[in-house]
C-alpha positions as CSV (number, residue, x, y, z in Angstrom):
1,M,134.2,104.2,186.1
2,K,131.3,103.9,184.3
3,L,128.4,106.0,183.6
4,N,125.0,106.0,185.3
5,F,123.6,108.5,182.8
6,V,123.2,108.8,179.6
7,S,121.3,112.2,177.9
8,P,119.9,112.4,174.4
9,T,120.8,115.8,174.2
10,W,123.7,117.0,175.8
11,V,127.5,116.6,175.3
12,C,130.2,117.0,177.6
13,F,133.8,118.0,177.0
14,L,136.6,118.6,179.4
15,A,137.3,122.3,179.8
16,F,140.9,122.6,178.6
17,P,140.7,122.7,174.9
18,F,138.5,125.7,175.1
19,T,140.8,127.5,177.9
20,I,143.5,127.6,175.1
21,G,141.3,129.1,172.6
22,F,140.0,126.2,170.7
23,K,136.1,126.5,169.7
24,Y,133.5,123.2,168.8
25,P,133.7,121.7,166.1
26,F,137.1,121.4,166.4
27,P,139.6,122.0,164.0
28,S,139.7,119.2,161.0
29,L,143.8,118.1,162.4
30,V,142.2,117.4,165.7
31,S,138.8,115.6,164.5
32,E,141.2,113.6,161.6
33,F,143.7,112.6,164.1
34,F,141.2,111.4,166.9
35,T,139.2,109.7,164.1
36,L,142.7,108.0,162.6
37,T,143.8,106.9,166.2
38,G,140.4,105.8,168.0
39,L,141.4,107.7,171.1
40,S,138.7,110.1,173.2
41,Y,139.4,113.6,173.5
42,A,139.6,112.9,177.4
43,Q,142.3,109.8,177.0
44,I,145.1,112.7,176.1
45,I,144.3,115.9,178.0
46,P,146.3,117.7,179.0
47,E,149.6,116.4,177.3
48,M,148.6,116.4,173.4
49,W,146.7,119.4,173.4
50,R,149.9,121.8,173.9
51,I,150.9,120.4,170.9
52,F,147.7,121.8,169.0
């Protein structure tokens, strides 16, 4: 699936991290994990979010 719209002002996140108490910006451990692995947040939800 490809995006057909890109917004210069809006950023979308899946709701799951926020339902378990996360706030944006996400904790440094979570951010570093995604930076090091190159994964996107959507690729591992909901399985990985249970670990954090």
